[in-house]
DOTIMAR-73878 format. One record per residue (C-alpha): residue number from 1; residue in three letters; x negated, y negated, z. Coordinates in nm, 3 decimals, padded with zeros to 5 digits. Layout:
REM DOTIMAR-73878
seq, type, u, v, w
NUM, ALA, X, Y, Z
...
//
This chain:
REM DOTIMAR-73878
seq, type, u, v, w
1, MET, -10.052, -09.593, 10.421
2, ALA, -09.683, -09.611, 10.502
3, ARG, -09.550, -09.955, 10.580
4, ASN, -09.431, -09.832, 10.911
5, GLU, -09.767, -09.738, 11.029
6, LYS, -09.910, -10.072, 10.946
7, THR, -09.614, -10.218, 11.169
8, VAL, -09.706, -10.005, 11.448
9, TRP, -10.076, -10.110, 11.447
10, ASN, -09.964, -10.466, 11.417
11, ARG, -09.774, -10.435, 11.719
12, PHE, -10.004, -10.264, 11.899
13, SER, -10.289, -10.537, 11.836
14, GLY, -10.203, -10.728, 12.138
15, ILE, -10.273, -10.442, 12.390
16, TYR, -10.559, -10.269, 12.173
17, ASP, -10.828, -10.393, 12.368
18, ILE, -10.678, -10.291, 12.694
19, TRP, -10.652, -09.935, 12.566
20, MET, -11.005, -09.936, 12.438
21, ARG, -11.157, -10.018, 12.774
22, SER, -11.036, -09.683, 12.897
23, ASP, -11.298, -09.539, 12.647
24, GLU, -11.557, -09.785, 12.673
25, LYS, -11.839, -09.551, 12.789
26, ALA, -11.788, -09.346, 12.471
27, TYR, -11.775, -09.646, 12.263
28, MET, -12.091, -09.794, 12.396
29, ASP, -12.237, -09.431, 12.372
30, MET, -12.163, -09.444, 12.010
31, CYS, -12.323, -09.794, 11.952
32, GLN, -12.648, -09.671, 12.091
33, ARG, -12.643, -09.359, 11.874
34, ILE, -12.581, -09.604, 11.549
35, THR, -12.856, -09.819, 11.672
36, GLN, -13.093, -09.540, 11.684
37, LEU, -12.995, -09.392, 11.343
38, LEU, -13.003, -09.714, 11.127
39, SER, -13.277, -09.992, 11.103
40, PRO, -13.207, -10.355, 11.189
41, ASP, -13.220, -10.449, 10.850
42, SER, -12.923, -10.228, 10.742
43, THR, -12.580, -10.368, 10.637
44, VAL, -12.305, -10.167, 10.801
45, LEU, -11.967, -10.122, 10.703
46, GLU, -11.702, -10.042, 10.977
47, ILE, -11.361, -09.889, 10.841
48, ALA, -11.076, -09.917, 11.079
49, THR, -11.231, -10.163, 11.296
50, GLY, -10.917, -10.237, 11.520
51, THR, -10.977, -10.577, 11.704
52, GLY, -11.367, -10.545, 11.626
53, THR, -11.481, -10.409, 11.950
54, ILE, -11.768, -10.170, 11.827
55, ALA, -11.852, -10.430, 11.507
56, SER, -11.924, -10.708, 11.792
57, GLN, -12.146, -10.473, 12.014
58, LEU, -12.334, -10.395, 11.665
59, ALA, -12.357, -10.740, 11.504
60, HIS, -12.660, -10.859, 11.697
61, TYR, -12.859, -10.549, 11.583
62, PHE, -12.821, -10.537, 11.229
63, LYS, -12.884, -10.748, 10.928
64, GLN, -12.515, -10.762, 10.849
65, ILE, -12.210, -10.600, 10.945
66, GLU, -11.840, -10.578, 10.752
67, ALA, -11.569, -10.461, 10.955
68, ILE, -11.241, -10.422, 10.784
69, ASP, -10.865, -10.275, 10.909
70, PHE, -10.538, -10.257, 10.721
71, SER, -10.373, -10.423, 10.993
72, PRO, -10.366, -10.826, 10.961
73, LYS, -10.291, -10.859, 11.336
74, MET, -10.576, -10.662, 11.417
75, ILE, -10.812, -10.843, 11.221
76, ALA, -10.672, -11.183, 11.342
77, ASN, -10.774, -11.063, 11.704
78, ALA, -11.115, -10.947, 11.591
79, THR, -11.187, -11.296, 11.448
80, THR, -11.165, -11.440, 11.784
81, ILE, -11.466, -11.217, 11.895
82, PHE, -11.686, -11.355, 11.643
//
């Protein structure tokens, strides 16, 4: 990943959740489908988690969820959720 892309995502991290809310229904539908496809004893990996919006919705359902992102600032915002 180019350094410029990482810089963009680091800058965007402060407003990412506002942008995500515009598609909240789609993300909640996706979470519902994921919980239907996997069992509660599953370990889930979310790649490109952003600020952890989806991971936080799934965390209560699964045995373990791991979420990663290449933007340190996105991860810093995600850790405030958990």
